[in-house]
C-alpha positions in Angstrom: -69.1 -55.4 16.8 -67.3 -52.5 18.4 -66.5 -53.5 22.0 -64.2 -50.6 22.9 -66.5 -47.9 24.3 -64.4 -44.8 23.4 -63.9 -46.1 19.8 -67.6 -46.9 19.6 -68.5 -43.3 20.8 -66.2 -41.8 18.1 -67.9 -44.0 15.5 -71.3 -43.0 16.7 -70.4 -39.3 16.7 -69.0 -39.5 13.2 -72.3 -41.0 12.0 -74.4 -38.4 13.8 -72.4 -35.5 12.3 -73.8 -36.5 8.9 -76.8 -34.2 8.4 -79.7 -36.7 8.6 -81.8 -38.5 11.2 -80.6 -42.0 12.2 -83.1 -44.6 13.3 -82.0 -46.3 16.5 -82.1 -49.7 14.9 -79.8 -48.6 12.1 -77.3 -47.2 14.5 -77.4 -50.4 16.5 -76.7 -52.4 13.3 -73.9 -50.1 12.3 -72.2 -50.4 15.7 -73.0 -54.0 16.3 -74.6 -53.4 19.6 -78.1 -53.4 21.1 -80.5 -50.4 21.0 -80.1 -50.1 24.7 -76.4 -49.6 24.3 -77.0 -47.0 21.6 -79.3 -45.1 24.1 -76.6 -45.3 26.8 -74.0 -44.0 24.3 -76.3 -41.2 23.2 -76.6 -40.2 26.9 -72.8 -40.2 27.2 -72.5 -37.9 24.2 -75.0 -35.5 25.7 -73.0 -35.4 29.0 -69.9 -34.4 26.9 -71.8 -31.5 25.4 -73.1 -32.8 22.1 -76.7 -31.7 21.5 -78.3 -35.0 20.3 -82.0 -34.7 19.6 -84.2 -37.8 19.9 -87.5 -38.4 18.1 -90.4 -40.6 19.1 -91.7 -43.4 17.1 -91.7 -47.2 16.7 -88.0 -47.2 16.0 -87.0 -43.8 17.3 -84.4 -41.6 15.7 -81.4 -39.4 16.6 -79.8 -36.4 15.0 -77.2 -33.9 16.0 -78.5 -30.3 16.2 -77.0 -26.9 16.8 -76.2 -26.1 20.4 -75.0 -23.1 22.4 -71.3 -24.1 22.0 -69.5 -26.2 19.4 -68.1 -29.4 20.8 -65.1 -31.1 19.1 -65.7 -32.4 15.6 -64.8 -35.8 14.4 -63.6 -35.8 10.8 -62.8 -38.8 8.5 -59.7 -38.8 6.4 -61.3 -37.2 3.3 -63.0 -34.4 5.3 -59.7 -33.5 7.2 -57.8 -33.3 3.9 -60.4 -31.2 2.3 -60.6 -28.7 5.2 -56.8 -28.5 5.5 -56.4 -27.8 1.7 -59.1 -25.2 1.8 -57.6 -23.4 4.8 -54.1 -23.5 3.3 -55.4 -22.0 0.0 -57.2 -19.2 1.7 -54.4 -18.4 4.2 -51.7 -18.3 1.6 -53.2 -15.4 -0.2 -54.7 -13.2 2.6 -58.2 -13.5 1.0 -60.6 -10.9 2.5 -62.7 -12.6 5.2 -60.0 -15.3 5.9 -58.5 -13.9 9.0 -56.4 -15.0 12.0 -59.1 -17.4 13.2 -58.7 -19.4 10.0 -55.0 -19.6 10.4 -55.4 -20.7 14.1 -57.8 -23.4 12.9 -55.2 -24.5 10.2 -52.5 -24.6 12.8 -54.6 -26.8 15.2 -55.6 -29.2 12.4 -52.2 -29.7 11.0 -50.8 -30.3 14.5 -53.0 -33.4 14.9 -53.0 -34.7 11.3 -51.3 -38.1 10.9 -48.2 -38.1 8.7 -50.0 -39.9 5.9 -52.7 -37.2 5.7 -50.2 -34.4 6.0 -48.5 -35.9 3.0 -51.7 -36.0 1.1 -52.5 -32.3 1.9 -49.0 -31.2 0.8 -49.2 -33.2 -2.4 -52.6 -31.8 -3.3 -51.5 -28.3 -2.4 -48.4 -28.6 -4.6 -50.5 -29.9 -7.6 -53.1 -27.1 -7.6 -52.9 -23.4 -8.3 -55.6 -21.0 -7.0 -56.9 -18.2 -9.2 -56.5 -15.0 -7.2 -56.9 -11.3 -7.9 -53.2 -10.6 -7.8 -53.7 -7.7 -5.3 -51.8 -9.5 -2.5 -48.6 -11.4 -2.1 -48.5 -15.2 -1.9 -47.4 -16.7 1.4 -46.4 -20.3 2.3 -49.1 -21.6 4.7 -46.4 -23.2 6.8 -45.1 -19.7 7.6 -48.5 -18.6 8.9 -49.2 -21.8 10.9 -45.8 -21.5 12.7 -46.6 -17.9 13.5 -50.1 -18.6 14.7 -48.8 -21.4 16.9 -46.3 -19.1 18.6 -49.0 -16.4 19.0 -51.4 -18.8 20.7 -48.6 -20.5 22.8 -46.9 -17.2 23.8 -43.7 -18.5 22.4 -40.8 -16.5 21.1 -40.4 -16.5 17.3 -37.1 -16.1 15.3 -37.1 -15.5 11.6 -35.3 -13.8 8.7 -36.8 -10.6 7.4 -36.3 -8.7 4.1 -37.0 -5.0 4.4 -38.4 -3.0 1.5 -34.9 -2.0 0.3 -33.8 -5.6 0.2 -31.8 -5.6 3.5 -31.9 -9.0 5.2 -31.9 -9.2 9.0 -32.5 -11.9 11.7 -35.3 -11.0 14.2 -36.1 -12.4 17.6 -39.6 -11.4 18.6 -42.5 -11.9 21.0 -45.4 -12.4 18.5 -48.6 -10.7 19.5 -51.1 -11.0 16.7 -51.5 -11.8 13.0 -53.5 -9.2 11.1 -55.0 -9.5 7.6 -55.7 -6.3 5.6 -57.5 -8.3 2.9 -54.4 -8.2 0.6 -51.6 -8.9 2.9 -50.8 -10.6 6.3 -48.8 -8.7 8.9 -47.3 -9.8 12.2 -47.5 -7.4 15.1 -44.7 -8.3 17.6 -42.3 -7.0 20.2 -38.8 -6.9 18.7 -36.4 -8.0 21.5 -33.2 -6.7 19.8 -34.7 -3.3 19.2 -36.7 -3.2 22.4 -39.8 -1.9 20.7 -42.9 -2.9 18.9 -42.7 -3.6 15.2 -45.0 -4.7 12.3 -43.7 -7.2 9.8 -45.1 -8.1 6.4 -45.4 -11.9 6.4 -44.6 -12.3 2.7 -41.1 -10.9 3.6 -40.6 -13.4 6.4 -38.5 -16.6 5.8 -37.3 -19.4 8.0 -39.7 -18.8 10.9 -38.6 -20.8 13.9 -40.5 -21.3 17.2 -37.8 -21.2 19.9 -39.7 -22.9 22.6 -39.0 -20.0 25.0 -42.2 -18.7 26.7 -42.9 -15.1 27.5 -45.4 -13.0 29.4 -47.5 -10.9 27.0 -46.7 -7.2 26.9 -49.3 -4.5 26.6 -49.6 -2.8 23.2 -49.3 1.0 23.0 -52.7 0.9 21.3 -55.8 -1.0 22.2 -55.6 -3.6 19.4 -53.2 -5.0 17.0 -55.3 -3.8 14.0 -55.2 -0.3 15.3 -51.4 -0.5 15.9 -50.9 -1.7 12.4 -53.1 1.1 11.0 -51.1 3.7 12.8 -47.8 2.1 11.9 -48.7 2.1 8.2 -49.9 5.7 8.4 -46.5 6.7 9.9 -44.5 4.8 7.3 -46.4 5.8 4.2 -47.5 8.9 2.5 -51.2 8.8 2.4 -53.6 10.4 -0.1 -57.2 11.4 0.4 -59.0 10.7 -2.8 -62.5 11.2 -4.2 -63.9 9.4 -7.3 -67.4 9.4 -8.8 -69.0 6.6 -10.8 -72.0 6.7 -13.1 -73.2 3.3 -11.6 -75.0 2.7 -8.4 -73.2 2.3 -5.1 -74.2 -1.4 -4.8 -73.0 -2.3 -8.2 -69.6 -0.5 -7.8 -69.1 -2.0 -4.3 -69.1 -5.5 -5.9 -66.1 -4.6 -8.1 -64.0 -3.0 -5.4 -62.1 -4.5 -2.4 -63.9 -3.7 0.9 -60.7 -2.2 2.4 -61.0 0.7 -0.1 -64.3 1.7 1.6 -67.9 1.8 0.7 -69.2 4.1 -2.1 -71.9 6.5 -1.1 -75.0 7.0 -3.3 -75.5 10.2 -5.2 -78.8 11.8 -6.2 -78.3 11.2 -9.9 -78.1 7.4 -9.5 -74.3 7.3 -9.4 -72.0 7.1 -6.4 -68.9 8.6 -4.9 -66.0 6.9 -3.3 -64.0 8.9 -0.7 -61.2 7.3 1.1 -57.5 7.4 1.9 -54.7 5.1 0.6 -51.1 4.6 1.4 -50.6 2.6 -1.8 -48.9 4.0 -4.9 -51.2 6.2 -6.9 -50.3 4.2 -10.0 -51.8 1.1 -8.4 -54.9 2.9 -7.3 -55.5 4.2 -10.9 -55.2 0.7 -12.2 -57.5 -0.7 -9.5 -60.2 1.9 -10.4 -59.8 1.1 -14.1 -60.3 -2.6 -13.3 -63.9 -2.0 -12.1 -64.9 -1.7 -15.8 -67.1 1.4 -15.0 -66.7 5.0 -16.2 -65.4 7.2 -13.4 -64.1 10.7 -12.8 -61.3 11.5 -10.4 -62.2 14.6 -8.3 -59.1 14.7 -6.1 -56.2 14.8 -5.6 -54.5 16.4 -8.5 -51.7 13.7 -8.3 -54.3 10.9 -9.0 -55.7 12.9 -11.9 -52.2 13.1 -13.4 -51.6 9.3 -12.9 -54.9 8.4 -14.6 -54.1 10.8 -17.5 -50.6 9.1 -17.8 -52.2 5.7 -17.7 -54.7 6.6 -20.4 -51.9 7.9 -22.6 -49.9 4.7 -22.2 -52.9 2.5 -22.9 -53.6 4.6 -26.1 -50.0 4.1 -27.3 -50.2 0.4 -26.5 -53.2 0.2 -28.7 -51.3 1.9 -31.6 -53.0 5.2 -31.4 -51.1 8.3 -32.4 
């Protein structure tokens, strides 16, 4: 019998979060209390915001249904480990659709995980290797969770940063937002030493350290962190407008391309055209188009036509053709 009311409520909530209807008598037996006590506990859960639905009948039943807001979840050990491992795997590779909200959730979960479960998560993570597309760089989930915590807590962040030319520097920042492009994670932050806003590729960050010093958030020069990152990347990189046509339908081609490249537009002949801009190397774009497995024709720019031609020649030589 569970005599401690808070512990009993948590046990009851854990049972109700299993997607089924629980007869009142079964709940009473599981908790070692009377049906009247179960009814009182159900009323307490409703007062806390949990939408518990009751059904009529000789025994009566209870189930947790969807509400207007999500109250706190109660997870058992296995569920907590499974969620943490899943979030770590997704966050570490900037998978499209796994954005800052997932990293915040991971940071919150790992903050409250007992040491024994945190060890299980780390052990399982170390023993598994996810199969990813290879388009993005791998990142230690701990790096993201430290950053997400400082963003949420408005806490200054110190870290080492390796620039594109290999130069190593130490940075002290006021982190604003984490932004995922689908292939990479970026940190948008105010660099205190340089007295200006900066963007940092997270895969080039090491030794992130939350200093504990709080700060008042500054206003970005642009409306959002995503827009600031877009403008920053546009300034730093030479961009190319390109146009490619495929003999396949737009829906079929879209399934083989990352969403950040844009959506193909249907053509009257049953094919489609992809028109977009990229700041990536044209060699990489040529390879990415080849990976679709579909026949395509590069319309522009001439530089991309040359890269595709060079790639085709190298592939022919690799196959032993004259």
